[in-house]
C-alpha positions in Angstrom: -5.3 22.4 1.2 -1.6 23.4 1.7 -1.0 20.4 3.9 -2.4 18.0 1.3 -0.3 19.5 -1.4 2.8 19.3 0.8 2.2 15.6 1.4 1.5 14.9 -2.2 4.4 16.8 -3.7 7.0 16.3 -0.9 6.3 13.2 1.1 4.9 10.7 -1.3 7.5 10.8 -4.0 10.3 10.1 -1.5 8.4 7.4 0.4 9.6 4.4 -1.7 13.1 5.6 -2.4 13.4 6.5 1.3 12.3 3.1 2.4 14.9 1.6 0.0 17.6 3.7 1.5 16.4 2.7 5.0 16.5 -1.0 4.1 20.0 -0.6 2.6 21.1 1.1 5.9 19.7 -1.7 8.0 21.5 -4.3 5.9 25.0 -2.7 5.3 26.1 -5.3 2.8 23.8 -3.7 0.3 25.2 -0.2 0.7 28.7 0.6 -0.6 30.7 3.8 -0.9 33.2 4.5 -3.7 36.1 6.7 -2.4 37.2 7.7 -5.9 33.9 9.0 -7.2 32.5 9.9 -3.8 29.2 8.1 -4.6 27.1 5.6 -2.8 25.8 2.5 -4.5 22.7 0.7 -3.2 22.6 -2.9 -4.3 19.6 -5.1 -3.8 17.5 -7.9 -5.0 13.8 -8.2 -5.9 13.0 -8.9 -2.3 14.6 -5.7 -1.1 12.9 -3.6 -3.8 9.6 -5.3 -3.0 10.0 -4.6 0.7 10.8 -1.0 -0.1 7.7 -0.7 -2.2 5.6 -2.2 0.5 7.2 0.0 3.2 6.7 3.1 1.1 3.1 2.4 0.4 2.7 1.6 4.1 4.1 5.0 5.0 1.7 6.6 2.5 -1.2 4.7 4.0 -0.1 5.7 7.5 -0.1 9.4 6.5 -3.6 9.1 5.0 -4.8 7.1 8.1 -3.5 9.8 10.4 -4.3 13.0 8.6 -6.6 12.0 5.7 -7.5 14.4 2.9 -8.4 17.8 4.3 -10.7 19.9 2.1 
C-alpha cells in the first residue's frame, strides 16, 4: 500500500504542472527569467495548457498501466 500512497500523494499532483514545465522547456519562447525578482515566468496558450493536461494524464495512465493498484 505504501507504493500506491506514494504515487497518489507524490507523483500525481505534479504530473500536469511537470508536463507544463517540460513543454515550456521544449519551447523556450514560453519560459522567461526575471533577473530582478529572480523568478521564472511560464507563458502559454490554451494549446500548451491542453497539451500539458493530456501529457500529465498520459503519465498518470502510464504509471497505472505499469504498476496498477497494489492491494
